[in-house]
C-alpha positions in Angstrom: 11.4 -0.5 238.4 14.3 -2.9 238.9 14.6 -5.3 241.8 17.9 -6.1 243.5 16.9 -9.5 244.8 19.2 -9.5 247.8 17.1 -6.7 249.2 13.9 -8.1 247.6 12.6 -4.6 247.1 12.1 -2.3 244.1 14.9 0.2 243.3 14.5 3.2 241.0 15.9 2.2 237.6 18.2 5.2 237.4 19.7 4.6 240.8 20.3 0.9 240.3 21.8 1.3 236.9 24.2 4.0 238.2 25.3 1.6 240.9 25.7 -1.2 238.4 27.8 1.0 236.1 30.0 2.0 239.0 30.5 -1.7 240.0 31.3 -2.6 236.4 33.8 0.2 236.0 35.6 -0.9 239.2 35.9 -4.5 238.0 36.7 -6.1 234.7 34.4 -7.5 232.0 34.5 -11.2 231.3 36.7 -11.6 228.2 37.1 -15.4 228.5 34.2 -17.8 228.2 31.6 -17.5 231.0 31.8 -20.6 233.3 29.0 -23.2 233.3 28.3 -26.4 235.2 30.8 -29.1 234.4 28.1 -31.3 232.8 27.4 -28.4 230.3 31.0 -27.7 229.4 31.0 -30.3 226.6 27.8 -28.9 225.1 29.0 -25.3 225.2 32.7 -25.8 224.2 33.9 -24.9 227.6 31.5 -22.1 228.5 29.2 -19.3 227.3 30.8 -17.1 224.6 30.9 -13.4 225.6 29.0 -11.3 223.0 26.7 -14.2 222.0 23.0 -15.0 222.5 21.7 -18.4 223.5 18.1 -19.7 223.2 17.0 -22.0 226.1 13.9 -23.7 227.4 13.0 -24.2 231.1 13.4 -22.1 234.2 15.6 -24.7 235.9 18.0 -24.7 232.9 18.1 -20.9 233.1 19.0 -21.0 236.8 21.7 -23.6 236.1 23.3 -21.3 233.6 23.2 -18.3 235.9 24.6 -20.2 238.9 28.2 -20.7 237.8 29.0 -17.2 236.6 27.2 -15.9 239.8 29.5 -18.1 241.9 32.5 -16.7 240.0 31.5 -13.2 241.1 29.6 -12.0 238.0 26.4 -9.9 238.2 23.4 -11.4 236.4 20.1 -9.9 235.3 16.7 -11.5 234.5 14.1 -9.5 232.5 10.4 -10.5 231.9 10.3 -13.7 234.0 8.0 -12.8 236.9 7.6 -16.3 238.1 11.3 -16.7 238.8 11.6 -17.1 242.6 14.5 -15.9 244.7 14.5 -19.0 246.9 14.7 -21.3 243.8 17.6 -19.1 242.5 19.4 -19.3 245.9 18.9 -23.1 246.0 20.4 -23.4 242.5 23.5 -21.5 243.6 22.8 -18.0 242.3 24.2 -15.3 244.5 21.1 -13.1 245.3 23.3 -10.0 246.1 24.5 -10.1 242.5 21.1 -10.7 240.9 18.9 -8.0 239.3 15.3 -8.9 238.5 13.0 -6.9 236.2 9.8 -9.0 236.4 7.6 -6.7 234.3 9.6 -4.4 232.0 6.6 -3.3 229.9 6.8 -2.3 226.3 10.4 -1.0 226.6 11.7 -4.4 227.6 14.4 -4.3 224.9 15.8 -1.0 226.1 15.9 -2.5 229.6 17.9 -5.5 228.3 20.3 -3.2 226.4 20.8 -1.0 229.5 21.6 -4.0 231.7 24.0 -5.5 229.1 26.0 -2.2 229.5 26.7 -3.1 233.1 26.1 -6.9 233.6 28.1 -9.7 232.0 25.1 -12.1 231.9 21.5 -11.0 231.1 18.5 -13.3 230.6 15.2 -12.3 229.0 11.8 -13.7 228.0 10.7 -11.7 224.9 6.9 -11.0 224.9 6.7 -11.8 221.2 8.6 -12.1 218.0 11.7 -10.0 217.9 12.4 -8.1 214.6 15.8 -8.9 213.1 16.8 -5.2 213.2 16.2 -5.0 216.9 18.2 -8.2 217.5 21.1 -6.9 215.4 21.3 -3.7 217.4 21.3 -5.6 220.7 23.9 -8.1 219.2 26.2 -5.2 218.5 25.8 -4.0 222.1 26.5 -7.5 223.4 29.7 -7.8 221.4 30.8 -4.3 222.5 30.3 -5.1 226.2 31.3 -8.8 226.0 27.9 -9.7 227.6 26.0 -13.0 227.2 22.3 -13.0 226.5 20.2 -16.0 227.6 16.8 -16.0 225.8 13.9 -18.0 227.2 12.3 -18.6 223.8 13.1 -17.9 220.2 15.7 -15.3 219.1 17.1 -14.4 215.7 20.6 -15.9 214.9 21.5 -17.4 218.3 24.9 -19.0 219.0 23.2 -22.2 220.2 19.8 -23.6 221.2 19.5 -25.6 224.4 16.4 -27.8 224.8 15.2 -30.2 227.5 14.1 -33.2 225.4 13.4 -35.8 228.1 12.4 -35.5 231.8 12.1 -38.0 234.6 11.1 -37.2 238.1 12.2 -39.4 241.1 10.8 -39.8 244.5 7.4 -41.3 244.0 6.8 -44.8 245.3 3.7 -46.9 244.5 1.4 -44.0 244.0 2.7 -42.0 247.0 5.7 -40.0 248.1 7.3 -36.7 247.2 9.0 -35.6 244.0 12.7 -35.2 244.9 14.8 -34.8 241.8 14.5 -34.7 238.0 16.8 -36.2 235.5 16.8 -34.6 232.1 18.4 -34.9 228.6 19.7 -31.6 227.3 20.0 -31.2 223.5 22.3 -28.5 222.2 22.1 -27.4 218.5 25.0 -25.2 217.4 24.5 -22.8 214.5 27.6 -24.3 212.8 26.7 -28.0 213.3 23.7 -29.9 212.1 23.9 -32.8 214.6 22.9 -31.9 218.2 25.0 -32.7 221.2 23.3 -34.2 224.2 24.0 -34.5 228.0 22.2 -35.9 230.9 21.8 -33.9 234.1 19.9 -33.8 237.4 18.0 -30.6 237.2 17.2 -30.0 240.0 18.4 -32.4 242.7 16.7 -32.9 246.0 18.3 -29.6 247.2 17.3 -27.6 244.2 20.7 -27.6 242.6 21.9 -28.8 239.2 24.0 -31.9 239.5 25.7 -34.6 237.4 23.5 -37.5 236.5 24.6 -41.0 237.5 26.0 -43.3 234.8 23.4 -45.5 233.2 22.5 -47.0 229.8 20.6 -44.5 227.7 18.0 -47.1 226.8 17.4 -47.6 230.6 16.7 -43.9 230.9 14.2 -43.9 228.0 12.4 -46.9 229.3 11.5 -45.2 232.6 8.0 -43.8 233.1 8.1 -40.0 232.8 5.9 -37.4 234.6 4.9 -34.2 232.8 5.9 -31.2 234.7 6.5 -27.5 234.3 10.2 -26.8 233.5 
């Protein structure tokens, strides 16, 4: 079963896929780079490349990457991430009426991803295990044919780029009390064509659950702060 998160209810897979194909046929596929948050444009050479796969870490980074194409009117799908919450997605800026969730795709998860890539310009997935090169190659051909972007929460063969949260600092706690309000992170991007990573600092999320630009500060000052371990 697929879930259209705007209605927050299961929809038979065949029915929803037919609706998505109708929607895709009525519109246009993204041929230019898929928009991203301004902080991430430098890391991603202006945006996500249609037809490419990206490996990422952290649910908050996933939502940040879904938010901008969603705001631009693109449909997005998320497969195999049952803990992804619709309220967190809404706070991050994802349009729930254009978000399709498949929390538990089962053994045929790769077929579900391929089917969604036929209709949606952006699809995210968490693979349940190692993905054979042959399967990844077949899906890569589908992505190129449909100009779709694949965001992978985990490892994936031959990705365009790997985005990793390397440092995290939560704000909001006083002298042993208070509430966590925002988190500043360092994002490292490793391109398959370049050995040296690119880095950017970002608030992920801010006090309202949205991705935001980090304030200017000396990098040594950021590293000297105490950091709290937290789930991404």
